[in-house]
N, C-alpha and C positions, 0 to 999 in steps of 0.2 A: 770566870772560868775560861779556859782556853777554847778557841773556836775550833770546831772540827769540820772536816770536809764531808760531804755526802757520800754514802755508799751507793754504788749503782747508778751514778749520773750518766745521761746520755753520752754518746761518743763525742758529739760536737762540743758539749759543755766541758767535757773532760779535756779535750784537745786545747780549748781556750784556756782552761785553768792551767794546763801544762805551760802554755807560752807566757801566760801573765804572772800567776801566783807561784807555781811550783818551781819555776825557773826565773827567779829574779836576777838573772846573770846575763843579760844582754847589754851590749855597750851603746850608749846613747848618742844621738844628735848628729849623725852624718846624714843630713836630710837630702844630700845629692843622690842617694841610692834610688830615689824615685825619678831620677833625671838620668836616663840610660846614657846620654851623650857625655855627662859630666864624670859618670862612673868609669867610663872607658879612659878617662885621663886621670883616674885615681882620686876624683873629688875636686880637681882644680876647676873652679867654675866662676870665681869672682869677676873675672873680666870676659868670660866666655858665654855665660848664660843670658839668654834674651827671652823676650816675650813672657809667657806665664812661667817658664822655667826659672826666671829670675826671682820669683817670690820665695822669700826665706834665704836668699843667697845674696843678692844685691839689687834692690828696687830701683837703684839709680840707672841700671841698664835698660829700663824700659824707656828712658828718654833718649837713648842713643841713636844715632843716625844709622840707618841700614837695617833696622828691625822689620819684621814682618808687619803689614798692615793689619792683618787678621791671622790669628793662630788658635788652634784648639786641639785637645787631646781627650782620650778617653782610655783610662787603665794603664798608665805607666807605672812600673813597680820595680822594686828592688829588695834584696835580702842578703844579708851577709852574717856569717858567724866564724869567729877565729879564737885562737888561743896562743899565748906565749909560753905555755907550760905543759899541756897535754899534747900527745901525738896525734898525727892524722888518723891512724887506726883507732885510737880511743875515741876521737871526735866522731868518727863515722859510726862507731857502735852505739853512741848516745842518739844518733839520729836514725839509724836504720835497724838497730837490734835491741830496742828498748826492753824487750820482754826477757832477754837473757840475764840469768842470775850471776851475781858476782862471786867468785871464789874468794877464799880467805887471802890468797896472793894478789888477786885483782883489787881488793879493797886496800891492802897495804900499798900497792903501786899507785892507785889513784889518790890515796891520801897525800902521798908525796908529790904527785903531779899537780894536784889542786892547791898546793902551798905556793901561791903566787899572787902578786898585785893584779895580774891580768890573766886569771885562770880561764875565764870565758867572757867574750864580748859578742853581742848580736844587735843587729838592726834589721827592722822590716819597715820600709816606707812605700806607700802606694798613693799616687795621684789618682783619684777616681775620675775627676775631670778637671780641666784647666782651659781657660779662655783668655785671650787678650785681644784688644782692639786698639789701633792707632788713632789718636786724635790729631787731625790735621795741624801741623805747625807747632804742636805742644809736646807730644810724647805718646805714652800708651798707658791704658788701664788694663789690669789684669785681675781675674778671680780664680779661684781653685778650691777643691776640697781635698784634703790629704789626711791619710791615716798614718800615724807614726808610732811604732813600738820599738823600744830600745831598752837595752839593759846592760849591766856590768856586774861581774862577780869577781871578787879578789878575797882570798881567805888566808888567815893566818895559819900557822902550823897547827895550833890546837883546834881552830875551826875546821880545817880540813880532815883532821883525825876524827873529831866528833861526827862530822858528816858521814864518813865511810865506816868508821869503826863503832859508832854509837856508844852504848854503855860500856864498851870494852876499850875506849879511848884511854890512853895513858893518864890523862888528867883526872879520870874518875877512879884510879886506883886508891884504895883506903878513903872513898868518898864519905864525907860527913857534912850534911847540909848546914851544920853550925859553923864549920870552918871553911865551907866552900868559897872559892875566890869569887869576887865581883866579876860580872861579864866584861866590865871596862878593863879589867886586868887580863882575864883569861882569853878574851877574843880580840885583844887590841890589834888594830890593822885590818879588820874585816869589813868588807863593804859588799852589799848585795842591793843593787838598785834596778828599778824597772818602772816604765810607765807606758800606758796607751792613751794617746790623745787623738781626738777627732777634731780637725781644724777647718775652719771656713776663712779663707783668706781673701783680702782686697789690697791691691798695690797700685800705686800710680808714680810714673816717672816722667819728668819734663826737663827740657833743656834750659839752663839758666844762663848759659854763655854759648853764643854760636857765631864763631869767627871763621874765616876761611880755613885756617890751620889748627885751630883749637876749639873743640866743643866740650862743655862741661854740663853734665846732667846730674840731677838730684832726684831722689825718689824716697817714698814712705810706704809702708805696708802695715796693715792692721789685720789681726786674726781673732776671731771669736773662737774659743777652745772649749770643747766638752771632754772632761776627763772620764775615761772609761775605767781606768784602774791604775793604782800606783802601789808599790812596795818599796820602801827605803829604809834600809837597815845599815847603820854606819856606827863603827866602834872605833874612836880615835880621840887623841888628846885627853884621854881619861874620862871620856863621856860615851854614853850610849844614846843614840837617837834612832828610834825605830817607829814607823807608822805604816798602816796600809788602809786602802780604801778601794773597795772592789765593787763593781756593778753587780746588781742581782742577776745578770746574765749568767753568772758563774754558779748560782745555786749553792752557795756556801751555807753550811749549817752553823749559825751563831749560837746555838743552844740557849742557855739561860740569859744570854746578853739581850735577847729580843725584848725581855720585860724590863731591862734596865732603863730608866728615864733619861740617862745620859747617852743612851746609844740611838743614833739617828738612823733607824731601819729603813731601808728602801725595799719596797716590794716589787714582785715581778711585774713587768709591763712589756710593750712591744718595743722593738728596735734595740739599740745599743745600749739604752737606760744609763745615761751618764751619772756619775756620783760626785762630779766636781766641775767647775767651770772657771774660766779665766779669759784674760785679754793679753794679747801680745803686740808688740810693735817692732818694725824694722826700719832702719834708716840707712840710706846708701848714697854714694857719689861715684860717678863714672866720668873719667877724663879721657878724651881721645885726642891725640896730637898728631897732625899730619897723616891721618887715615891709617897710620902704622902702628904707633904706640898706644896702648891702652893701660890706664891705671884704675884700680877700684878700691874702694874702703866702704866697708859696711859694719853696722852694728845690729845684730839680730837677736830675736827672742828676749826682748826687754818686756818684763811684765810679771804677773803672778797668776798662780792657781789658787783656788779655794776648794779644798776637798771637804765634803760634808757627809755624804752617804756611806753607811756601813763602815764608819771610821773607827779603827782601833789603834791604840799607841802603846809604847812601852819605853820605860827608862832603866836606868842601871839597877841591878838587883843580883842576888847571888845565883850562881850557876846551877841549874838543875840538872840532875843526872838523867839521862834518857832512859826510857824503858826499852827501847828497841835496839837493835844491833846496827843501826844506821842504814843508810841507802844500801839496798840489798840486790839491786839489779840495775841495768843500764837505763831503766825508767827514772833517771836521776831527777828530772824536773818535778815529777809529782811527789816523790819521797822527800826531796829536800824541802818541800813546802811544809811538811809536817815538823821539821826540825827548826827552820828559821822564820817561817811565817807563823800565823796563829793557828797552827794545826794542832791535833790532838796529842802529838808527842813533842810539843814545842819546848825549846830551851828555857822559856820563861813565860811569865803571864802577861798577855795583852789586856788593856783596859779599854772601855768605850770612851769616845770623845764626840763632841758636837761639831767641831770645825777645825781645819788645819790649812794655814796658808803657806805656800811655798813658792819661791822664785822660779821662774822659767829658766831653762838653761841658756843663759846669755853668752854670746860669743863675739869676738871682734875679728873681722875678716879683712885681709889686705891682699891685694894681688896686682901683678903687672903682666901684660901680655904684648906681644909683638906679631903683628900680622904682616908676615913677609911677602905673601901673595894671596890670591883667592884660593889657592891650593894648599897653603901651608901656614899654620898659625901656632905659636908656642906661648906658654905662660907659666908663671909661678905664683903660688898661693901660700899664705900662712894664716892659720886660724887659731886664735887663743881663746880657751874657755875663761870666763870671767867670774865663775862661780863653780861649786862643787855639788850642785844638786843632782838628783835623779834625772838622767837624761843628757847630761852634758858630756863633753869629752873628757877623758881621764887625763890627758895630756895635750900640749900643743900639737898642732898637725902642720906639716910642711909638705908641699908636692910641687912636682914639675910636670907639666902635661904638654902634649903635642897632638895637634890635628893635621892630618895629611890626606889629600885628595888626589890619587894618582889619575883619576878621571873623574868628570863631572858627577857621575851617578853613585859613586862610593866614597865613603870617608873612613879612614882608619884612625884610631886614637890610641895613644899610650903615654908613658911617662915613668915617673918614679915618685913614691911618696913614703912618709914615715910619721910615726907618732899616733896620737889619739888612742893609745892602747894596743897598737899593732906594731909589728916589726916593719922592715923595709918591704914595701910592696911594688910589683911591677904590673900596672893595669893593662888591659887590652880591650878594645872596643871595635865594633865594625857597624857602620850605618849606611843603609841604602837610601838615597836621596834623589828625588826629582825636583822639578820647579815648584811643587806644592806638597809633596808627600815624603815623610821620613819613617823609617822603621829600623830598629837596630837592637843589638844584644851586646853586653859587655860584662866584664868582671873587674872587681876592684884589685885582684892580684892573680895574675895567670900562674905564677910560680906556686901560690899558696894552695892551688888546687891539687898539686902533685907532691909538695914536699912532705916529708915525714914530721919534721920539727916546724913549730910556728905555723900550723895549717890555718889557711883562711879560705873558707868556702863562700864565694859571693857571686851573685848574678843580678843584672838589671836588664830590663827590656821594655820596649815600646813598639807597638805596631799600628797605631792609629794616631799619629801626629801629622797635622796638616798646617801648612804656612802658605799664606797667599799675599802677593804683592810685596813691595819693599818701601819702607818709609824713607824719605829723602830728607 
């Protein structure tokens, strides 16, 4: 039987469910958002990131000349949400006016707006702590804990109409269960992906070549990953692949499934209560020539997750007609869960399963940087997604970034970037810096905060970043 959500959940549980299950529409894998200095350059970081900030970006930078002997942080974070199809006004209503009901005209307009490969993308990244220590004559070792929440939603015309018009969607006219189309036909091109990962990272970088004008560093990183939740719904190439695994933190009512021997029920406990686990690896190279030119190459997020707890899956089947009239308010996140996830008004039946393995969102990063002086540095990055799993970029990313210090105690960052499910972005960041302390705030797209079309609301900040000494 379909899984239903509890009625009367506490506000916190409901908010978490909104983020994870009810809105599997955030876009994955831009882990630079927890790095406020990189966010100000639009994510350009392959040659810029140093000390613990190199984790997940390019561990080879940990072996570079000029890094801090000791660096640590508490609470660097970032979040971004954007769309290439809905307007800024609509986006703000989903965020700030969730209780407002949708009129018939609103529903029709949103059904049109959400018909897009990139209807909505979102990232939330937070580094709860990070630490790096230089090893004399070798390089640096770094550790961190990071929370990563990311998701992507792209809807076909039928999927968008079903979402907002429900049982009154055109595809349900003259509906007959015997002749109803398969989901693989009716919803082709639909993707709703989301995951929340809790990562414990360890990385090491060392110099493998140290000549007067050329230094080459290599690095590797390992992460142990706890999976807090995942929803991955994809309809493409004539197939349906859908599964979800949610922590008991969300208090989902699984009904009769709890007595099914194939269902791996996880009970309430303390903490984040993970329902999956995995291992990931990063590899990176960093080349510095003449103290001016920097080149970087990295392969990140190589590995797999195994989801086991509260796991439900679904394959192709005939499209069910909804009982409801679809999403009826700007509380889209909660209501969409009832339709696309294993909710009480789901489009189809989910079944219990014991385990599900999934690749991590593997990416190839390449970058070049030019350090013109201690006051000015520029660089270019290209990031390519190597698979299409939940959490990865939806398309290649390209960015050009600049750091400029008009005086020693302040640094401005900007640039231009495009791809990864977003339109052209103009980032902006400001960092206050002393000999040992940094604090800053930045946005991935300054224009996206204001423009009506292709809105992108993002912010990253850090106020407790400390760096001592300089590795020679």
